[in-house]
Backbone as a ProteinNet text record, in pm:
[ID]
protein_1_A
[PRIMARY]
MKFVKYLLYLVLLAAIGLVGYTFVGDMSPRQTEIVAPVTIEVN
[TERTIARY]
3301.5	3319.2	3217.5	3249	3166.6	3033.1	2987.3	2855.6	2784.2	2881.5	2780.5	2746.5	2861.4	2872.2	2722.1	2744	2591.2	2499.8	2523.9	2346.8	2303.6	2417.4	2407.1	2353	2418.9	2338.3	2201.4	2188	2042.2	1949.7	1944.9	1908.6	1888	1964	1951.2	1885.1	1916.2	1813.7	1637.4	1640	1504.7	1432.4	1526.4	1456.1	1433.3	1491.7	1526.8	1389.2	1360	1256.5	1120.7	1128.3	1001.2	997.3	1057.1	1016.3	940.3	1008.5	953.9	838.6	810.3	651.6	596.6	642.4	489.4	501.1	582.1	520	491.2	503.7	454.9	334	340.9	270.4	108.2	18.7	-108.2	-220.9	-224.9	-248.6	-452.4	-485.6	-608.7	-732.1	-835.6	-974.1	-1057.3	-1094.4	-1189.1	-1317	-1373.1	-1497.7	-1633.5	-1712.5	-1862.6	-1961.4	-2043.6	-2203.2	-2275.7	-2326.8	-2407.4	-2532.8	-2674.9	-2775.6	-2832.3	-2887.2	-2978.6	-3104.6	-3196.3	-3335.4	-3327.7	-3384.4	-3399.9	-3499.3	-3518.2	-3689.3	-3661.2	-3745.8	-3707.8	-3853.5	-3826.6	-3996.8	-3993.3	-4084.5	-4132.3	-4264	-4249.7	-4379.8	-4413.8
533.2	512.5	367.5	292.7	194.7	188.1	258.4	281.8	400.3	468.5	582.9	490.8	332.7	292.1	210.9	138.2	45.8	116.8	254.4	317.6	375.1	386.6	409.6	331.6	155.6	99.7	52.1	17.1	46	145.1	274.3	355.6	335.3	302	235.3	144.6	59.4	-93.6	-53.9	29.7	110.7	133.9	209.2	343	222.5	92.1	22.1	-42	-109.7	-133.8	-62	50.4	151.3	150.3	180.3	167.5	51.1	-62.3	-157.4	-224.3	-213.2	-180.3	-99.7	21.8	114.9	32.6	-71.9	-95.9	-246.6	-323.2	-440.8	-455.3	-392.2	-346.9	-322.4	-363.5	-260.9	-315.9	-244.3	-311.2	-253.9	-203.5	-127.4	-243.9	-253.5	-333.8	-338.3	-448.2	-413.3	-384.7	-291	-250.8	-311.1	-366.3	-408.3	-308.1	-304.2	-260.4	-350.8	-320.9	-415.5	-324.7	-468.6	-313.8	-458	-383.4	-458.9	-392.5	-420.1	-353.1	-294.2	-188	-179.1	-151.4	-154.3	-131.5	-51.3	46.7	181.3	142.9	174.3	161.5	293.6	347.2	532.3	499	540.2	508.4	660
933.8	818.4	735.1	862.9	759.4	793.3	898.9	966.4	845.9	828.1	682.6	533.5	523.5	418	415.7	524	489.6	537.2	610.1	576	412.1	349.1	227.1	154.6	175.7	107.6	122.7	283.4	339.9	302.2	231.7	172.8	4.3	-54.8	-170.5	-202.5	-104.8	-83.7	-105.8	10.5	63	-89.6	-157	-243.8	-366.4	-372.6	-497.5	-446.1	-328.1	-303.5	-306.3	-282.7	-286.2	-470	-534.3	-671	-698.9	-665.3	-735.1	-649.5	-545.1	-464.9	-559.5	-606.1	-681.3	-815.3	-891.1	-995.2	-1011	-868.8	-881.1	-815.1	-675.6	-545.7	-592.6	-694.2	-681.5	-590.4	-470.3	-366.9	-350	-465.6	-474.9	-469.5	-370.7	-367.3	-467.2	-521.2	-632.3	-592.2	-601	-614.4	-687.2	-546	-597.7	-561.3	-642.6	-571.1	-531.8	-411.6	-308.2	-308.8	-358.3	-313.7	-254.3	-116.7	12.9	-8.4	43.7	67.9	250.4	267.4	420.3	414.5	534	666.2	730.8	769.4	853.9	890.3	1031.6	1113.2	1188.9	1109.9	1252.7	1295.8	1403.8	1479.4	1506.3
[MASK]
+++++++++++++++++++++++++++++++++++++++++++

């Protein structure tokens, strides 16, 4: 019975952590446009 209780606490803690990560952990990269000239040699 103790195992089920600890497992329930672990699942609850993981759910709280996931909700906190969705609000705080915005990990989207900043996008910048890069323009570079490219030379193509055709024979």
